[in-house]
C-alpha positions in Angstrom: 32.1 65.6 58.3 35.6 65.3 57.2 38.5 65.9 59.6 42.1 66.5 59.6 44.8 66.5 62.6 47.6 68.6 62.4 51.2 67.3 63.1 52.3 67.2 66.5 54.4 70.6 67.3 57.8 69.0 68.6 60.7 70.7 69.8 64.2 69.8 71.1 66.3 71.4 74.0 69.9 70.6 74.0 72.0 72.2 76.5 75.5 71.8 78.4 75.5 72.9 81.7 78.1 72.9 84.5 78.6 70.2 87.0 75.9 70.5 89.7 73.9 72.3 87.8 69.9 71.6 86.4 67.3 73.0 84.5 63.6 72.7 85.6 61.2 72.2 82.5 57.4 72.2 83.1 58.3 71.5 87.0 60.5 68.6 86.1 63.8 69.2 87.4 66.8 67.7 84.9 70.2 66.9 86.1 73.1 64.7 85.6 71.1 62.0 87.6 68.2 62.9 85.0 69.7 64.5 82.0 66.6 63.9 79.3 62.9 63.4 78.9 59.9 64.7 77.1 57.4 67.5 78.2 53.9 68.1 76.8 52.9 71.7 76.9 48.8 72.0 76.7 48.0 74.4 73.9 51.5 75.0 73.2 51.3 75.3 69.5 50.3 78.1 67.1 47.6 76.2 66.6 46.4 75.6 70.0 47.3 72.1 70.1 49.3 70.5 72.7 53.2 70.6 71.9 55.8 68.2 72.9 59.5 69.2 74.2 62.6 66.9 74.1 65.2 67.7 76.6 68.7 66.7 76.6 71.3 67.6 78.8 75.0 67.2 78.8 77.5 68.5 81.3 81.1 69.7 81.1 83.6 67.9 82.7 84.5 68.7 86.2 87.7 71.0 86.3 90.0 69.6 89.0 93.6 70.8 89.7 96.1 70.1 92.4 98.0 72.7 94.3 100.9 70.5 95.8 103.4 73.2 97.3 106.2 73.7 99.7 106.4 76.4 102.2 109.0 77.9 104.6 108.3 76.8 108.1 105.5 79.0 109.7 104.3 79.9 106.5 100.6 79.7 105.4 98.2 80.0 102.0 94.8 81.2 102.3 92.3 79.8 100.0 88.4 81.1 99.9 89.1 82.3 103.4 90.5 79.1 104.5 94.2 79.1 106.0 96.0 76.3 105.2 99.4 76.0 107.6 101.0 73.1 109.3 98.3 72.4 111.5 95.9 72.2 108.4 98.1 71.4 105.2 95.4 69.7 103.3 91.7 70.2 101.9 89.4 70.8 98.8 88.2 74.2 97.7 85.5 74.8 95.5 86.2 78.1 93.2 83.4 79.9 91.9 83.6 80.2 88.2 87.2 79.1 88.3 87.2 77.3 85.2 87.7 78.6 81.5 84.2 77.5 80.9 82.8 79.9 83.7 81.8 76.9 85.8 83.2 76.1 89.3 86.4 74.6 89.7 87.9 72.2 92.6 91.2 72.7 93.9 92.8 70.2 95.9 95.7 71.6 98.5 98.2 69.5 99.9 101.3 71.7 101.5 104.6 70.4 102.7 107.2 72.5 104.7 110.8 72.5 104.6 112.6 71.0 107.2 116.2 71.4 108.1 118.1 69.9 111.0 121.8 69.9 111.7 123.7 67.3 113.5 127.1 67.8 115.0 130.0 66.0 113.6 132.9 63.9 114.7 135.9 63.4 112.7 139.4 61.6 113.1 142.7 62.1 112.1 145.8 59.8 112.5 148.6 61.4 114.0 151.3 62.9 112.0 148.5 63.0 109.1 148.4 67.1 108.3 145.0 67.2 106.1 141.6 65.8 106.7 138.6 66.0 103.9 135.2 65.5 105.0 131.4 66.3 104.1 129.3 67.9 106.9 125.9 67.2 105.4 126.0 63.2 105.6 124.0 63.1 108.7 121.9 66.1 108.3 118.1 66.6 107.2 118.3 69.3 104.8 115.7 70.6 102.1 116.6 70.6 98.4 118.4 73.8 98.2 120.6 75.1 101.4 123.7 77.6 101.8 126.5 76.5 104.4 128.3 79.4 106.0 131.3 79.2 108.8 130.1 80.8 112.0 133.1 80.3 114.3 136.6 79.3 112.9 138.3 75.9 113.9 140.1 76.2 117.4 143.3 74.9 115.6 144.4 74.5 111.9 143.0 75.9 109.5 139.9 75.7 107.5 138.6 75.6 103.8 134.8 75.0 102.8 134.6 73.6 99.3 131.7 75.7 97.9 128.5 77.0 99.8 126.2 73.6 98.8 128.6 70.6 99.0 129.2 70.2 102.7 132.7 69.4 101.7 135.7 70.7 103.5 139.3 70.3 104.0 141.2 70.9 107.5 144.4 71.3 107.8 146.6 70.7 110.8 149.1 73.3 112.0 149.9 71.7 115.5 149.7 68.7 117.2 146.5 69.8 119.1 144.6 66.6 119.7 141.2 68.3 119.5 139.9 70.9 117.2 136.4 72.4 116.5 134.5 74.4 114.2 130.9 75.6 113.9 128.8 76.1 111.0 125.4 77.3 109.6 123.3 75.9 106.9 120.1 77.8 105.9 117.3 76.9 103.3 117.5 79.2 100.2 114.4 81.0 99.8 113.6 80.3 103.6 116.1 82.8 105.4 114.8 82.1 108.7 114.9 78.3 108.2 118.7 77.7 109.7 120.7 75.3 111.9 124.1 75.4 113.7 126.3 72.4 114.6 129.6 71.8 115.6 132.3 69.8 114.0 135.2 68.2 116.1 138.2 66.8 114.8 140.2 64.5 116.9 143.6 63.2 116.4 143.4 59.1 116.9 145.0 57.9 120.1 148.4 55.9 119.8 147.3 52.4 120.0 151.0 51.0 120.6 151.6 48.5 123.4 153.4 51.0 125.5 152.9 50.4 129.6 152.1 54.2 129.7 149.3 54.9 132.5 145.7 55.6 132.0 145.7 57.8 134.9 146.5 58.9 138.3 145.1 60.2 141.4 146.7 63.1 142.7 145.1 63.3 146.2 147.9 63.5 148.2 147.8 60.0 149.8 151.4 59.5 148.6 150.3 56.9 145.9 150.2 57.6 142.3 149.9 61.4 142.7 152.1 62.3 139.9 152.2 61.3 136.1 154.5 58.8 135.3 156.0 57.8 132.2 157.9 54.5 132.3 160.1 55.1 129.6 161.2 58.4 131.6 162.0 56.8 134.6 165.7 57.0 133.7 166.0 60.3 133.2 169.1 60.0 130.5 167.3 58.1 128.2 165.5 60.8 126.5 166.8 63.9 127.6 165.6 65.8 124.6 161.9 64.9 125.3 158.7 66.9 125.5 155.2 66.7 126.8 151.9 68.7 126.0 148.6 67.9 128.0 145.1 69.5 126.6 141.9 69.3 127.8 139.0 68.0 125.7 138.7 71.3 123.9 142.0 71.2 122.7 143.7 73.5 125.0 147.0 73.2 126.6 147.0 72.8 129.9 150.4 71.9 130.5 153.7 71.7 128.6 157.1 70.6 129.9 160.5 70.3 127.6 161.8 68.1 129.0 159.5 66.3 131.1 160.7 64.6 134.1 158.8 62.0 135.9 156.6 63.2 138.8 156.9 66.9 138.0 153.2 67.1 137.0 150.6 66.4 139.5 147.2 67.5 137.7 148.2 71.2 138.9 144.8 71.7 140.4 143.0 70.7 137.2 139.4 69.4 137.9 138.7 65.3 137.5 138.2 64.3 134.1 139.9 63.1 130.7 142.5 64.7 129.4 145.2 64.0 126.1 149.0 64.3 126.0 151.2 64.2 123.4 154.6 62.7 124.0 157.7 63.4 121.7 160.3 61.0 123.4 162.9 62.5 121.1 162.8 65.6 119.4 165.2 65.4 116.6 163.5 62.3 115.2 159.9 63.7 115.3 157.7 60.8 116.4 154.9 61.5 118.4 152.8 59.3 120.5 149.4 60.6 121.8 147.3 59.1 124.7 144.4 59.9 127.1 145.0 60.2 130.8 142.3 60.4 133.4 142.5 62.6 136.5 140.8 60.8 139.2 140.1 63.2 142.6 
């Protein structure tokens, strides 16, 4: 009896799958943790003999992208039905069929939100100096792009903004009012509702000259220190051509005399507080001094 044996029928299954997918052969699951192996199929060949299948899987790389986005305050982004906002700014979503190979893709979401906060500004200008140049935004928390607009003109002097997004300005004194204020607004570009308003205050620097002038007086009718006195004017003939102007902290004139005679002003019913005054002893010379005075009641 002569026997002969046929060769083993062998096949190969090579396939590239999407990440996370699997293939079942003969009840055996092949996936990323078990990507290759051999399976025997009883009577699988055309001769009725068993056949063998070599399985070899590879996997496409995972498609991962990042969505880093800056939104306006109050804005939101919806991905896969999930709402991302200021309370839920980060997360990871799987996008079915999102890669160019048709596999699922992963999207990492990270949102940030524009912030804008302005702070009131204070500037000072030396007496007898006319122009002040400054920047309104050095103390503010601002987004990358913003626009500045004026809201209220200065209470005294003239104001020029240098461009819409520099924050620089020039204020020119047109009088000797010791305090000027103006209001401005800054809005984020692309976020029209993200705005904040601030007030800038410009004060003339007080004269620190060693002149024995009063810091305050007490107009309470007790006969002691009831009137405003400037020692240099005790002799009414010393500076007959003087001028006194008193302002409140908002720059409003509350008293003016030309000339001023000591004891002419007793506060005039003004509330207790701090006031500023400018005394010009000799109008022809044009020299000014500015001090503050406190009314105590």
